[in-house]
N, C-alpha and C positions, 0 to 999 in steps of 0.2 A: 504494500499500500504505500508506504512512505519513503521519500528519498532519505530523509535524514531523522535519525533517532536518538536519544541519550536518555539516563536515567539518574535516578536519585534516591536515596533513602530518607524517609521523613519519620520521626520519632512520633507517631501518632497511627490509630487504628484506620483501616481503608475508609471507614463510614464517617470520621472526622474530614478526612481528606477531600472524599467526593463532595461532602456538605460545602467546603470552600470552593471547590470547582464549581459545583451548582449555584453558589452565591453570585450572579453576574453582576448586579448593582455595586459589589465591593471590588470588583477588577482594578478600577482605577488606583485602588488603595495598595495594591500589591503587583498588579501586572503591567510592566514596564511599557510603556508608549500607549497604553488604554487609556482614552480620555472618558468615553462613555461607552457602557454595556448595557443594553436597555431590552428587557424580555418583550417580545411582540406577540409570542404565543406561549402561554404558560404550561401549554402540554397537560399531562395526565400525570398523577404521582408526586406534584411538587417540583418538578424538573422540567426545565425549558425545551421546547421543541425548536423555537426560533429567537434568536437573539441578534439585534441590530447593533453594530460597533463603530465607533468612531476612533480611528488609529492614528498616532503620530509618533511613530518610531522611524527615525531616519534611516534610510531614504523613503521610506514607504509612509505617505499620508493619504489615507482614504477612509471611506465610510463604505460599509458591506454588512450582508446579513448571513448568519450561518445556520444551518439546520443540524439538529443534535439527535442522536439514537443513545439511550444510556442503558447498560446493563447492570443493573443493581449498582453495587459499591464495587464493581469488578472493573469496568471499562465505561468510557463514553468516547463517541467519536462523531466526527462533526465535518461539514461539508460546505462549501459556498453554495447559498441557494439565490442570492442577490448580489451581482457583482458590484462593484465599485468603479471607479476611474482607472485604479491602477492594478488591482489584484483581478486576474482572469479566474485563478483557481486556488483555493485552498482547502486542503483536505488533510485532517490530523485525528488524534486520539491520544488518550490518556489510558494506560493500562494499570492497574494496581494488584499488586501480590504481596504476600507477606514476605519480609527479607528475613535471611537466614539468622541474623544475631539479633532479631526483633525490629519492630517497626513495621513499616510499608514501602515496598520498592515502587516507585512510580516511574514509569516509562513514558516518554511523550514522543510519538511520531508525526512528522509533520512533512507536507510538499506543498510548496507555494510555487505559483506562475504569476508573472507581472505582465503588463503589457508593453513595457520598454524592453528591449533586447538585453539580456544579460548573459555572461559566460556561465556555463554550468557550474564551474568553481566558484564563481562568485554567488550563484544563487545558493549553492550548499552551504556556504560560509554564511550567508545571511541567514537561512534556515537554522544552523547552528546556534548563532547569536540569540535569535529568538526563542530556541528551544531551552538553552542554557539559562537565560535572564528569566524566563517564565519558571523551570523549575526552581531555581533558587528563591525566586519570590514567593513561590508557593511554599516550599520549605519554611521559609522564614516567617512566613504569616501564620501557617498552621500551628509551627511550634511556639510562636509569641502568644497566641491566642490561649495555648495550652497552660503555659507558665504561671 
């Protein structure tokens, strides 16, 4: 599915981590570059089906809507359902599983395509930066709320 992937261990159970991932209005507090994350279709079970984002993550500045598919506290995947001006494709997922030493291993997979031509190497580097900053922000936010 994804072109780029990375993981991190968070000192919290999967349900607490997934609750933070599902709390879209709080994204500007911990997700680098996200100015707005507004639920446009609440879905069922308390987790959003569609979310509109305003992103300002240099060099990408855009507004777009993602559609989500939830698998309990095990995983969530998403894809672009309403493109912005710069993003032409965005497919990603978080997968959560128990970590061997305790806590939860969170794997983030991402594939992004933009309307401007970019070398594959630069695109993968941008995906890696997005993934790493998101995982670090998620870890810090989850662990700080547990302290």
